C-alpha positions as CSV (number, residue, x, y, z in Angstrom):
1,X,-12.8,75.1,-32.2
2,X,-16.0,77.4,-32.0
3,X,-17.3,78.3,-28.9
4,X,-21.2,76.7,-28.9
5,X,-22.5,76.8,-25.0
6,X,-21.1,79.2,-22.5
7,X,-23.1,79.0,-19.1
8,X,-21.8,81.3,-16.5
9,X,-22.7,81.2,-13.1
10,X,-26.2,79.6,-13.6
11,X,-29.0,79.3,-10.3
12,X,-31.7,77.3,-10.3
13,X,-34.2,77.2,-7.9
14,X,-37.5,75.2,-7.1
15,X,-39.4,77.5,-4.0
16,X,-36.6,78.0,-1.2
17,X,-34.6,75.4,-2.8
18,X,-31.5,75.7,-5.0
19,X,-31.1,72.8,-7.2
20,X,-28.1,74.6,-9.1
21,X,-25.9,76.8,-7.2
22,X,-23.2,78.8,-9.5
23,X,-22.8,76.3,-12.5
24,X,-20.3,77.7,-15.3
25,X,-19.0,75.7,-18.3
26,X,-18.7,75.9,-22.1
27,X,-18.8,73.0,-24.9
28,X,-16.9,73.4,-28.0
29,X,-18.1,72.4,-31.4
30,X,-17.1,68.3,-31.6
31,X,-16.6,68.2,-28.2
32,X,-18.4,65.6,-25.7
33,X,-18.2,67.0,-22.1
34,X,-19.9,64.9,-19.1
35,X,-21.4,66.0,-15.8
36,X,-21.4,63.1,-13.6
37,X,-22.5,63.1,-9.9
38,X,-25.0,61.1,-7.6
39,X,-29.0,61.6,-8.0
40,X,-30.1,65.1,-6.6
41,X,-27.1,66.8,-7.2
42,X,-28.4,68.7,-10.3
43,X,-27.3,67.3,-13.5
44,X,-30.7,67.5,-14.7
45,X,-31.6,70.7,-13.6
46,X,-28.7,72.3,-15.4
47,X,-29.4,70.1,-18.4
48,X,-33.3,71.2,-18.4
49,X,-31.9,75.6,-18.5
50,X,-29.8,74.8,-21.0
51,X,-32.5,73.9,-23.5
52,X,-34.8,76.6,-22.0
53,X,-36.9,74.1,-19.8
54,X,-36.0,75.9,-16.9
55,X,-35.9,79.6,-16.1
56,X,-32.4,80.3,-14.0
57,X,-33.2,82.2,-11.2
58,X,-29.7,83.6,-12.1
59,X,-26.8,83.5,-14.5
60,X,-26.6,83.3,-18.8
61,X,-27.0,80.5,-20.7
62,X,-26.0,81.6,-24.1
63,X,-25.9,79.3,-27.6
64,X,-23.7,80.5,-30.2
65,X,-23.6,84.0,-28.3
66,X,-27.5,84.8,-27.8
67,X,-29.5,84.0,-24.6
68,X,-31.5,80.8,-24.7
69,X,-34.7,81.6,-24.3
70,X,-37.4,79.8,-22.1
71,X,-39.6,77.2,-23.7
72,X,-43.5,77.8,-23.7
73,X,-46.5,77.2,-25.9
74,X,-45.4,79.1,-28.6
75,X,-43.0,77.2,-31.2
76,X,-39.3,77.6,-30.9
77,X,-37.4,79.8,-32.6
78,X,-35.8,78.3,-35.7
79,X,-32.0,78.8,-34.8
80,X,-32.8,77.1,-31.7
81,X,-33.8,74.2,-32.9
82,X,-29.9,73.3,-33.4
83,X,-30.3,72.4,-30.0
84,X,-31.9,68.7,-29.2
85,X,-32.3,66.7,-26.3
86,X,-32.1,63.1,-25.5
87,X,-34.1,62.7,-22.5
88,X,-33.6,59.3,-20.2
89,X,-36.9,57.0,-20.5
90,X,-38.1,57.9,-24.4
91,X,-41.8,56.9,-23.6
92,X,-41.8,60.6,-22.3
93,X,-40.8,61.7,-25.1
94,X,-42.0,59.8,-28.2
95,X,-45.7,60.3,-29.1
96,X,-47.4,57.0,-29.0
97,X,-50.1,58.1,-31.3
98,X,-47.7,58.6,-34.3
99,X,-45.7,56.5,-36.3
100,X,-41.8,56.9,-35.3
101,X,-41.3,57.8,-39.3
102,X,-43.7,60.9,-39.1
103,X,-41.7,62.0,-35.7
104,X,-38.1,61.6,-37.3
105,X,-39.4,63.7,-39.8
106,X,-40.0,66.3,-36.8
107,X,-36.2,66.4,-36.8
108,X,-35.7,66.3,-40.7
109,X,-38.3,69.5,-40.4
110,X,-36.0,71.3,-38.2
111,X,-33.2,71.3,-40.3
112,X,-34.6,72.2,-43.5
113,X,-36.0,75.4,-42.1
114,X,-32.5,76.3,-41.3
115,X,-31.3,75.5,-44.4
116,X,-29.5,72.0,-43.9
117,X,-30.1,68.7,-45.7
118,X,-31.3,66.2,-44.0
119,X,-31.3,62.5,-44.4
120,X,-34.8,60.9,-45.1
121,X,-36.2,58.6,-42.0
122,X,-35.7,55.6,-43.0
123,X,-31.4,56.5,-43.2
124,X,-32.0,58.0,-40.1
125,X,-33.3,54.5,-38.7
126,X,-30.4,52.7,-40.5
127,X,-28.1,55.1,-38.9
128,X,-29.0,54.0,-35.8
129,X,-28.6,50.2,-36.3
130,X,-32.8,49.5,-36.6
131,X,-34.1,48.6,-40.0
132,X,-35.5,51.0,-42.5
133,X,-38.6,49.5,-42.7
134,X,-39.5,50.6,-39.4
135,X,-40.8,54.0,-40.0
136,X,-44.2,52.6,-40.4
137,X,-44.5,51.3,-36.8
138,X,-45.5,53.1,-33.6
139,X,-43.4,53.3,-30.5
140,X,-45.2,50.6,-28.5
141,X,-44.2,48.0,-31.3
142,X,-40.3,48.2,-30.1
143,X,-38.3,47.3,-26.9
144,X,-37.0,49.9,-24.7
145,X,-33.7,50.1,-26.4
146,X,-35.3,50.4,-29.7
147,X,-37.2,53.0,-28.3
148,X,-34.0,55.1,-27.4
149,X,-32.5,54.7,-30.3
150,X,-35.2,56.2,-32.4
151,X,-34.8,59.1,-29.7
152,X,-31.8,59.6,-30.9
153,X,-32.7,59.1,-34.5
154,X,-35.0,62.1,-34.4
155,X,-32.3,64.5,-32.8
156,X,-30.2,64.1,-35.0
157,X,-32.3,64.2,-38.1
158,X,-32.8,67.8,-37.1
159,X,-28.7,68.2,-37.4
160,X,-27.8,69.9,-34.2
161,X,-25.2,72.1,-33.2
162,X,-25.7,70.9,-29.8
163,X,-27.1,67.5,-28.4
164,X,-28.2,67.5,-24.5
165,X,-28.3,63.6,-23.2
166,X,-29.9,63.6,-20.0
167,X,-29.0,59.9,-18.9
168,X,-29.7,58.4,-22.7
169,X,-28.8,55.0,-21.5
170,X,-29.5,54.7,-17.6
171,X,-32.7,52.7,-18.7
172,X,-31.1,50.3,-21.2
173,X,-29.8,47.0,-20.3
174,X,-26.1,46.6,-19.6
175,X,-25.3,45.0,-23.0
176,X,-26.6,47.6,-25.0
177,X,-25.3,50.9,-22.8
178,X,-21.8,50.8,-24.3
179,X,-23.3,50.6,-27.8
180,X,-25.4,52.9,-27.5
181,X,-23.2,55.8,-26.0
182,X,-20.4,54.7,-28.4
183,X,-23.1,55.3,-31.5
184,X,-23.9,58.3,-30.1
185,X,-20.5,60.1,-29.8
186,X,-19.8,58.6,-33.1
187,X,-22.6,60.4,-34.9
188,X,-22.4,63.6,-33.2
189,X,-18.0,63.8,-34.1
190,X,-19.6,63.2,-37.7
191,X,-22.0,65.7,-37.8
192,X,-19.2,68.1,-35.7
193,X,-21.9,68.4,-32.6
194,X,-21.1,69.4,-29.3
195,X,-22.4,67.2,-26.6
196,X,-23.4,67.7,-22.8
197,X,-23.5,64.1,-21.9
198,X,-25.1,63.3,-18.5
199,X,-24.8,60.4,-17.0
200,X,-23.8,58.5,-13.2
201,X,-22.2,55.6,-14.9
202,X,-18.5,56.8,-14.8
203,X,-17.2,53.7,-16.6
204,X,-19.5,54.9,-20.0
205,X,-18.3,58.1,-19.5
206,X,-14.6,57.5,-19.2
207,X,-14.7,56.4,-22.9
208,X,-17.1,58.7,-24.0
209,X,-16.1,62.3,-22.9
210,X,-13.7,64.6,-23.9
211,X,-14.0,66.5,-20.2
212,X,-15.7,65.7,-17.3
213,X,-17.6,67.8,-14.3
214,X,-18.5,66.7,-11.6
215,X,-21.4,68.4,-9.2
216,X,-21.9,68.1,-5.8
217,X,-24.9,69.2,-4.4
218,X,-25.5,71.7,-6.8
219,X,-21.9,73.0,-7.2
220,X,-19.4,71.7,-9.7
221,X,-15.8,70.4,-7.5
222,X,-14.1,69.3,-10.1
223,X,-13.5,69.5,-14.3
224,X,-10.5,68.7,-16.6
225,X,-9.8,66.0,-18.8
226,X,-11.1,62.5,-19.0
227,X,-7.6,60.9,-18.4
228,X,-6.5,63.6,-15.9
229,X,-9.7,63.5,-13.5
230,X,-9.1,59.8,-13.5
231,X,-5.7,59.5,-12.8
232,X,-5.2,62.7,-10.4
233,X,-8.8,63.4,-9.2
234,X,-8.6,66.4,-6.7
235,X,-11.3,66.1,-4.6
236,X,-13.0,63.3,-2.0
237,X,-16.0,63.0,-3.7
238,X,-14.7,62.5,-7.2
239,X,-12.2,59.9,-5.3
240,X,-15.3,58.1,-4.0
241,X,-17.5,58.3,-7.4
242,X,-14.2,56.9,-8.8
243,X,-13.8,54.1,-6.4
244,X,-17.2,52.6,-6.2
245,X,-16.7,51.6,-9.8
246,X,-16.9,47.8,-9.8
247,X,-14.5,46.0,-10.9
248,X,-14.6,41.9,-11.9
249,X,-12.7,41.1,-8.6
250,X,-15.9,42.3,-6.7
251,X,-13.9,45.9,-5.8
252,X,-15.8,49.1,-5.9
253,X,-18.8,50.0,-3.4
254,X,-20.1,53.4,-2.6
255,X,-18.7,54.8,0.4
256,X,-19.8,54.0,3.9
257,X,-20.7,57.9,4.3
258,X,-22.8,58.9,1.5
259,X,-22.5,62.2,0.3
260,X,-25.4,63.7,2.0
261,X,-24.0,62.5,5.0
262,X,-20.4,64.1,4.9
263,X,-21.0,67.3,3.4
264,X,-18.8,69.4,5.7
265,X,-15.9,66.9,5.5
266,X,-16.1,67.2,2.3
267,X,-17.0,70.9,2.1
268,X,-13.7,72.0,4.0
269,X,-11.6,70.6,1.3
270,X,-13.7,72.1,-1.5
271,X,-11.6,75.6,-1.7
272,X,-7.9,73.5,-1.8
273,X,-9.2,71.4,-4.5
274,X,-10.6,73.8,-6.7
275,X,-7.3,75.9,-5.9
276,X,-5.0,73.0,-6.9
277,X,-7.7,72.2,-9.9
278,X,-6.7,75.7,-11.5
279,X,-2.9,74.8,-11.1
280,X,-2.8,71.6,-12.8
281,X,-5.9,72.1,-15.5
């Protein structure tokens, strides 16, 4: 498969704080890579650097072999509209003053600018499970889950090669999270796009991702095919995350010592865990 995204030794800093410390990863066409970890571990900072919203302090972010330029006031170069982002909160990404059909049409025009054909806005609404006639409504006339579907439709309308989804289902009710995640994976694979799927919900990640990378305090501590990470975790932090997944019988709780309170113990196991990861994966 073709490599779409290649990130090498990425460092993101805010003032004197390092949010991402030496992140490296790659994503190929038709592949879903999940980035997981607790809040504050650097997942969103990584996503923002990938799309150009944050300028790396060190390292490189390449899309199809070309460095991703930082976003500014000028219109993004046409070739980089093939990278689309879905944010956690659709209220922050949808314009409340524009009808949703007009906003999805922005994605259609981005695809056309790259010489691609894209369906009409009403067809994209139908693709994400909404009624085609809803194109004339404004964002405030939809529920939170529906607005997130609209944001996904707008991103897909641009016919992206790479989708960066930053906690796209965390704001949804439990009954719709799995269905929206499954819809995103299906539409992504149908389009042959790659996806960076960021989430703290490991139960959804297990069904969603081909590969998983686990972040802890700005660094990747484990990565591999999703089934292998689940069945044979090599780092104590990964084991703690998997152990916290709720079960119907009540099992699944957060560890007694949160990650931020046990860095020395877990950091001491990191070299061994990564060496085992290289050997087994």
